[in-house]
N, CA, C and O atoms as a CHARMM CRD file, in Angstrom:
* protein
*
  184
    1    1 UNK  N      9.40800 -21.40300 -14.04200 PROA 1      0.00000
    2    1 UNK  CA     9.86600 -20.47100 -13.21100 PROA 1      0.00000
    3    1 UNK  C     11.38500 -20.35100 -13.21300 PROA 1      0.00000
    4    1 UNK  O     12.30300 -20.61600 -12.43600 PROA 1      0.00000
    5    2 UNK  N     11.22400 -19.77300 -14.57600 PROA 2      0.00000
    6    2 UNK  CA    13.02600 -19.29000 -15.32400 PROA 2      0.00000
    7    2 UNK  C     13.60500 -17.64600 -14.86700 PROA 2      0.00000
    8    2 UNK  O     13.35400 -16.49800 -15.23200 PROA 2      0.00000
    9    3 UNK  N     14.53200 -18.31400 -13.83700 PROA 3      0.00000
   10    3 UNK  CA    15.12200 -16.56000 -14.07200 PROA 3      0.00000
   11    3 UNK  C     15.68000 -15.97000 -14.88800 PROA 3      0.00000
   12    3 UNK  O     15.65900 -16.55700 -15.97000 PROA 3      0.00000
   13    4 UNK  N     16.42400 -14.63100 -14.88900 PROA 4      0.00000
   14    4 UNK  CA    16.85700 -13.67200 -15.87700 PROA 4      0.00000
   15    4 UNK  C     18.16600 -14.51000 -15.42900 PROA 4      0.00000
   16    4 UNK  O     18.29200 -14.99300 -14.30400 PROA 4      0.00000
   17    5 UNK  N     19.11000 -14.61500 -16.45100 PROA 5      0.00000
   18    5 UNK  CA    20.90600 -15.05400 -16.11200 PROA 5      0.00000
   19    5 UNK  C     21.21200 -14.03700 -14.94500 PROA 5      0.00000
   20    5 UNK  O     22.12700 -14.20000 -14.13800 PROA 5      0.00000
   21    6 UNK  N     20.54100 -13.21600 -14.94800 PROA 6      0.00000
   22    6 UNK  CA    21.60500 -12.38100 -13.60700 PROA 6      0.00000
   23    6 UNK  C     20.82800 -11.55900 -12.52300 PROA 6      0.00000
   24    6 UNK  O     21.22400 -10.60600 -11.85200 PROA 6      0.00000
   25    7 UNK  N     19.42400 -12.29000 -12.53700 PROA 7      0.00000
   26    7 UNK  CA    18.63300 -11.39200 -10.88400 PROA 7      0.00000
   27    7 UNK  C     17.22700 -13.03300 -11.16000 PROA 7      0.00000
   28    7 UNK  O     16.62900 -13.73400 -11.97600 PROA 7      0.00000
   29    8 UNK  N     17.47900 -12.73300  -9.72300 PROA 8      0.00000
   30    8 UNK  CA    15.80300 -13.77100  -9.97300 PROA 8      0.00000
   31    8 UNK  C     14.49600 -13.08100 -10.24700 PROA 8      0.00000
   32    8 UNK  O     14.61800 -11.87300 -10.45100 PROA 8      0.00000
   33    9 UNK  N     13.30000 -13.55100 -10.29900 PROA 9      0.00000
   34    9 UNK  CA    12.28300 -12.88200 -11.54800 PROA 9      0.00000
   35    9 UNK  C     11.34700 -13.57400  -9.75400 PROA 9      0.00000
   36    9 UNK  O     10.18000 -13.18200  -9.75300 PROA 9      0.00000
   37   10 UNK  N     11.66600 -14.35000  -8.56400 PROA 10     0.00000
   38   10 UNK  CA    10.57400 -14.49100  -7.66000 PROA 10     0.00000
   39   10 UNK  C      9.41100 -13.73300  -6.93200 PROA 10     0.00000
   40   10 UNK  O      8.41500 -14.21400  -6.39200 PROA 10     0.00000
   41   11 UNK  N      9.94800 -11.90000  -7.10600 PROA 11     0.00000
   42   11 UNK  CA     9.10800 -11.81000  -6.36400 PROA 11     0.00000
   43   11 UNK  C      9.60600 -10.12100  -7.62100 PROA 11     0.00000
   44   11 UNK  O     10.40800 -10.06200  -8.55300 PROA 11     0.00000
   45   12 UNK  N      8.65800  -9.01100  -7.00300 PROA 12     0.00000
   46   12 UNK  CA     9.58000  -7.70800  -8.07500 PROA 12     0.00000
   47   12 UNK  C      8.62500  -7.07000  -7.35300 PROA 12     0.00000
   48   12 UNK  O      7.72200  -7.39600  -6.58300 PROA 12     0.00000
   49   13 UNK  N      9.29300  -5.57700  -8.04200 PROA 13     0.00000
   50   13 UNK  CA     8.63200  -4.78800  -7.31500 PROA 13     0.00000
   51   13 UNK  C      8.04000  -3.14900  -7.59400 PROA 13     0.00000
   52   13 UNK  O      8.69300  -2.10700  -7.64600 PROA 13     0.00000
   53   14 UNK  N      6.66200  -3.35100  -7.73700 PROA 14     0.00000
   54   14 UNK  CA     5.25300  -2.49100  -7.83900 PROA 14     0.00000
   55   14 UNK  C      6.21300  -0.77400  -8.28200 PROA 14     0.00000
   56   14 UNK  O      7.19600  -0.42900  -7.62800 PROA 14     0.00000
   57   15 UNK  N      5.83100  -0.19500  -9.09400 PROA 15     0.00000
   58   15 UNK  CA     6.04700   0.80400  -9.26800 PROA 15     0.00000
   59   15 UNK  C      5.05600   1.92600  -7.75200 PROA 15     0.00000
   60   15 UNK  O      3.93100   2.03700  -8.23800 PROA 15     0.00000
   61   16 UNK  N      5.03400   2.56000  -6.56000 PROA 16     0.00000
   62   16 UNK  CA     4.52400   2.93200  -6.15200 PROA 16     0.00000
   63   16 UNK  C      4.01000   2.46000  -4.99700 PROA 16     0.00000
   64   16 UNK  O      3.39500   2.99600  -4.07500 PROA 16     0.00000
   65   17 UNK  N      4.51100   0.95300  -5.29600 PROA 17     0.00000
   66   17 UNK  CA     4.91700   0.61500  -3.36500 PROA 17     0.00000
   67   17 UNK  C      6.01200  -0.05600  -2.57800 PROA 17     0.00000
   68   17 UNK  O      6.94700  -0.77700  -2.92700 PROA 17     0.00000
   69   18 UNK  N      5.60800   0.40700  -1.39000 PROA 18     0.00000
   70   18 UNK  CA     7.08800   0.17700  -0.74700 PROA 18     0.00000
   71   18 UNK  C      7.84000  -1.34900  -0.98300 PROA 18     0.00000
   72   18 UNK  O      9.06000  -1.49600  -1.05100 PROA 18     0.00000
   73   19 UNK  N      6.87200  -2.40100  -1.08800 PROA 19     0.00000
   74   19 UNK  CA     7.72800  -4.03400  -0.33400 PROA 19     0.00000
   75   19 UNK  C      7.76800  -4.50600  -1.67400 PROA 19     0.00000
   76   19 UNK  O      7.25800  -3.90100  -2.61700 PROA 19     0.00000
   77   20 UNK  N      8.61100  -6.01300  -1.79100 PROA 20     0.00000
   78   20 UNK  CA     8.95900  -6.72900  -2.69000 PROA 20     0.00000
   79   20 UNK  C      7.05400  -7.59600  -2.76500 PROA 20     0.00000
   80   20 UNK  O      6.19300  -7.47800  -1.89400 PROA 20     0.00000
   81   21 UNK  N      6.93700  -8.37000  -4.04900 PROA 21     0.00000
   82   21 UNK  CA     6.13900  -8.68300  -3.88800 PROA 21     0.00000
   83   21 UNK  C      6.44600  -9.96800  -4.36700 PROA 21     0.00000
   84   21 UNK  O      7.63200  -9.87900  -4.68700 PROA 21     0.00000
   85   22 UNK  N      6.06000 -11.12400  -4.60500 PROA 22     0.00000
   86   22 UNK  CA     6.20700 -13.11700  -5.06900 PROA 22     0.00000
   87   22 UNK  C      5.33800 -12.33200  -6.44300 PROA 22     0.00000
   88   22 UNK  O      4.16900 -11.94800  -6.47100 PROA 22     0.00000
   89   23 UNK  N      6.31000 -12.27600  -7.43600 PROA 23     0.00000
   90   23 UNK  CA     5.80700 -12.26300  -8.83600 PROA 23     0.00000
   91   23 UNK  C      4.49600 -13.32300  -9.19900 PROA 23     0.00000
   92   23 UNK  O      4.53200 -14.43700  -8.67700 PROA 23     0.00000
   93   24 UNK  N      3.83100 -13.12200  -9.71500 PROA 24     0.00000
   94   24 UNK  CA     2.28800 -14.34900 -10.44100 PROA 24     0.00000
   95   24 UNK  C      3.14500 -14.80400 -11.41900 PROA 24     0.00000
   96   24 UNK  O      4.14700 -14.30600 -11.93300 PROA 24     0.00000
   97   25 UNK  N      2.46300 -16.02400 -11.60700 PROA 25     0.00000
   98   25 UNK  CA     2.74200 -16.81500 -13.04400 PROA 25     0.00000
   99   25 UNK  C      1.65400 -16.11100 -14.32000 PROA 25     0.00000
  100   25 UNK  O      0.48500 -15.72700 -14.29400 PROA 25     0.00000
  101   26 UNK  N      2.46200 -16.16000 -15.14200 PROA 26     0.00000
  102   26 UNK  CA     1.56600 -15.37600 -16.69000 PROA 26     0.00000
  103   26 UNK  C      1.22600 -14.16400 -16.65500 PROA 26     0.00000
  104   26 UNK  O      0.42200 -13.70300 -17.46500 PROA 26     0.00000
  105   27 UNK  N      2.25000 -12.86000 -14.91700 PROA 27     0.00000
  106   27 UNK  CA     1.46100 -11.53100 -14.51900 PROA 27     0.00000
  107   27 UNK  C      0.17700 -12.08000 -13.34300 PROA 27     0.00000
  108   27 UNK  O     -0.14100 -11.04800 -12.75200 PROA 27     0.00000
  109   28 UNK  N     -0.49100 -13.01400 -12.89700 PROA 28     0.00000
  110   28 UNK  CA    -1.54200 -12.94700 -12.39900 PROA 28     0.00000
  111   28 UNK  C     -2.49200 -13.87200 -14.05800 PROA 28     0.00000
  112   28 UNK  O     -3.39000 -14.35000 -13.36400 PROA 28     0.00000
  113   29 UNK  N     -2.70400 -14.16100 -14.90200 PROA 29     0.00000
  114   29 UNK  CA    -3.24700 -14.37300 -15.99000 PROA 29     0.00000
  115   29 UNK  C     -2.96400 -15.01500 -15.91800 PROA 29     0.00000
  116   29 UNK  O     -2.40100 -15.15200 -17.00500 PROA 29     0.00000
  117   30 UNK  N     -2.70000 -16.30100 -15.10800 PROA 30     0.00000
  118   30 UNK  CA    -2.60400 -17.99400 -15.39400 PROA 30     0.00000
  119   30 UNK  C     -3.24000 -18.98200 -16.43000 PROA 30     0.00000
  120   30 UNK  O     -3.00000 -19.61300 -17.45900 PROA 30     0.00000
  121   31 UNK  N     -4.89500 -18.51800 -14.82600 PROA 31     0.00000
  122   31 UNK  CA    -5.90300 -19.13500 -15.28400 PROA 31     0.00000
  123   31 UNK  C     -6.18200 -19.31000 -16.89100 PROA 31     0.00000
  124   31 UNK  O     -6.38000 -20.26300 -17.64400 PROA 31     0.00000
  125   32 UNK  N     -6.07500 -17.59900 -17.04100 PROA 32     0.00000
  126   32 UNK  CA    -7.05900 -17.40900 -18.39400 PROA 32     0.00000
  127   32 UNK  C     -6.49000 -17.70800 -19.99000 PROA 32     0.00000
  128   32 UNK  O     -7.13900 -17.90600 -21.01700 PROA 32     0.00000
  129   33 UNK  N     -4.24100 -17.63200 -19.65000 PROA 33     0.00000
  130   33 UNK  CA    -3.50300 -17.77300 -20.77900 PROA 33     0.00000
  131   33 UNK  C     -3.39900 -19.17400 -20.86100 PROA 33     0.00000
  132   33 UNK  O     -3.54100 -19.58300 -22.01300 PROA 33     0.00000
  133   34 UNK  N     -3.05100 -20.66900 -19.40100 PROA 34     0.00000
  134   34 UNK  CA    -2.44700 -21.26200 -19.51600 PROA 34     0.00000
  135   34 UNK  C     -2.21100 -22.16100 -20.35800 PROA 34     0.00000
  136   34 UNK  O     -1.08000 -22.61200 -20.54300 PROA 34     0.00000
  137   35 UNK  N     -3.59300 -22.66900 -21.18800 PROA 35     0.00000
  138   35 UNK  CA    -4.07400 -23.62300 -22.29600 PROA 35     0.00000
  139   35 UNK  C     -2.88600 -22.40200 -23.67400 PROA 35     0.00000
  140   35 UNK  O     -1.68500 -22.67000 -23.63900 PROA 35     0.00000
  141   36 UNK  N     -3.03200 -22.01400 -24.01700 PROA 36     0.00000
  142   36 UNK  CA    -1.29400 -21.41400 -24.71300 PROA 36     0.00000
  143   36 UNK  C     -1.04700 -22.15200 -24.59300 PROA 36     0.00000
  144   36 UNK  O     -1.34900 -23.15600 -25.23700 PROA 36     0.00000
  145   37 UNK  N      0.06200 -21.99400 -23.14900 PROA 37     0.00000
  146   37 UNK  CA     1.27100 -22.75600 -23.95900 PROA 37     0.00000
  147   37 UNK  C      1.53700 -24.06900 -23.15000 PROA 37     0.00000
  148   37 UNK  O      2.59000 -24.34400 -22.57500 PROA 37     0.00000
  149   38 UNK  N      0.38000 -24.84800 -23.20300 PROA 38     0.00000
  150   38 UNK  CA     0.61600 -26.03000 -22.71900 PROA 38     0.00000
  151   38 UNK  C      1.17200 -26.49400 -24.13700 PROA 38     0.00000
  152   38 UNK  O      0.89000 -26.19000 -25.29600 PROA 38     0.00000
  153   39 UNK  N      2.62100 -27.87100 -23.19500 PROA 39     0.00000
  154   39 UNK  CA     3.61300 -28.37700 -24.16400 PROA 39     0.00000
  155   39 UNK  C      4.46400 -28.45200 -24.39400 PROA 39     0.00000
  156   39 UNK  O      5.28600 -29.24200 -24.85900 PROA 39     0.00000
  157   40 UNK  N      4.24300 -26.69300 -23.74700 PROA 40     0.00000
  158   40 UNK  CA     5.52100 -25.79100 -24.69600 PROA 40     0.00000
  159   40 UNK  C      6.51400 -25.94000 -22.99400 PROA 40     0.00000
  160   40 UNK  O      5.93700 -25.82200 -21.91300 PROA 40     0.00000
  161   41 UNK  N      7.98100 -26.19900 -23.11600 PROA 41     0.00000
  162   41 UNK  CA     9.01500 -26.45100 -22.21500 PROA 41     0.00000
  163   41 UNK  C      9.21600 -24.67700 -21.91300 PROA 41     0.00000
  164   41 UNK  O      9.35200 -23.98300 -22.92000 PROA 41     0.00000
  165   42 UNK  N      9.23000 -24.07300 -20.72400 PROA 42     0.00000
  166   42 UNK  CA     9.09900 -22.56700 -20.44100 PROA 42     0.00000
  167   42 UNK  C     10.57800 -22.39100 -20.15900 PROA 42     0.00000
  168   42 UNK  O     11.12700 -21.28900 -20.18800 PROA 42     0.00000
  169   43 UNK  N     11.38400 -23.87900 -19.80100 PROA 43     0.00000
  170   43 UNK  CA    12.40000 -23.18700 -19.52700 PROA 43     0.00000
  171   43 UNK  C     13.75400 -23.30800 -20.45300 PROA 43     0.00000
  172   43 UNK  O     14.94200 -23.22100 -20.14300 PROA 43     0.00000
  173   44 UNK  N     12.89800 -23.61700 -22.11300 PROA 44     0.00000
  174   44 UNK  CA    13.72200 -23.62100 -22.77800 PROA 44     0.00000
  175   44 UNK  C     13.47000 -22.41400 -24.35700 PROA 44     0.00000
  176   44 UNK  O     14.26800 -21.97600 -25.18600 PROA 44     0.00000
  177   45 UNK  N     11.95700 -22.23900 -24.16100 PROA 45     0.00000
  178   45 UNK  CA    11.27000 -21.00100 -24.66200 PROA 45     0.00000
  179   45 UNK  C     10.82800 -20.11300 -23.58800 PROA 45     0.00000
  180   45 UNK  O      9.99300 -20.43900 -22.74500 PROA 45     0.00000
  181   46 UNK  N     11.41800 -18.97100 -23.64700 PROA 46     0.00000
  182   46 UNK  CA    10.70200 -17.90600 -22.64800 PROA 46     0.00000
  183   46 UNK  C     11.27100 -16.57000 -23.40800 PROA 46     0.00000
  184   46 UNK  O     10.97900 -15.45000 -22.99000 PROA 46     0.00000
């Protein structure tokens, strides 16, 4: 969970939607791609 230097990435607003929603890890593909990031420091290499 690494924020952009100027704003939080904890929530997002999708096109065509009225309200903000919680941002999902790896855009919702966490189960499928998490193994690709094992051992990687996501705070350093985001």
